Structures are given as C-alpha cells and as structure tokens.
C-alpha positions as CSV (number, residue, x, y, z in Angstrom):
1,M,94.6,105.7,126.6
2,A,92.9,106.8,123.4
3,K,90.8,104.1,121.7
4,V,88.9,104.3,118.4
5,I,86.5,101.7,117.3
6,I,86.2,101.3,113.6
7,K,82.6,101.0,112.5
8,P,81.6,98.9,109.5
9,G,82.0,100.9,106.3
10,Q,84.4,103.4,108.0
11,S,87.6,104.0,106.1
12,L,91.0,103.5,107.7
13,E,91.9,107.2,107.0
14,G,88.8,108.3,109.0
15,A,89.8,106.1,111.9
16,I,93.3,107.5,111.9
17,R,91.9,111.0,111.8
18,A,89.6,110.2,114.8
19,F,92.5,108.7,116.7
20,R,94.7,111.8,116.1
21,K,91.9,114.0,117.3
22,K,91.4,111.9,120.5
23,C,95.2,112.0,121.2
24,Q,95.1,115.8,120.8
25,E,92.1,116.1,123.1
26,E,93.8,114.0,125.8
27,R,97.1,115.8,125.3
28,I,99.0,112.5,125.0
29,I,101.6,113.9,122.6
30,Q,102.2,117.1,124.6
31,N,102.6,115.1,127.8
32,Y,105.1,112.7,126.0
33,K,107.2,115.6,124.7
34,R,107.2,117.3,128.1
35,A,108.3,114.1,129.9
36,S,111.0,113.3,127.4
37,R,113.4,115.9,128.9
38,Y,114.0,117.0,132.5
39,E,112.3,120.0,133.8
40,K,113.2,121.8,137.0
41,P,110.4,121.5,139.6
42,S,109.9,125.3,139.6
43,V,109.5,125.3,135.8
44,A,107.0,122.4,136.0
45,R,104.9,124.2,138.6
46,R,104.9,127.4,136.5
47,L,103.8,125.5,133.4
48,K,101.0,123.7,135.4
49,Q,99.8,126.9,136.8
50,K,99.8,128.5,133.4
51,E,97.9,125.6,131.9
52,R,95.3,125.7,134.7
53,H,94.8,129.5,134.1
54,M,94.3,128.9,130.3
55,R,91.7,126.1,131.0
56,A,89.8,128.4,133.3
57,R,89.3,130.9,130.6
C-alpha cells in the first residue's frame, strides 16, 4: 500500500502529487483496472509474460 508522510511545511498538493507518483510506481491503479473485469487465464498469462519481457529490457 502506498503511503506518503507529509513533512512540516509541505503543501497538500505536493503530498497528493507524491501519492500519485507512488501509486503509479507500484502499479496500483493498473492492477485495479485489470482485476475489475474477468480475463481468461490464457490472456492473463500472455499479459504477464509481456510485462516480464518489458521489465527485462
């Protein structure tokens, strides 16, 4: 789970920006969208393999 600690003097907008960046790095939103609908197991395997290939580059 993404957590952002607000430092003294840091604006709320800055904290929101940092939270969004952390969510993007952890791929929380992408995983949520993927899980919101059913995927056939063969499609899920193909997507995972493609994602692993992209990370290896």
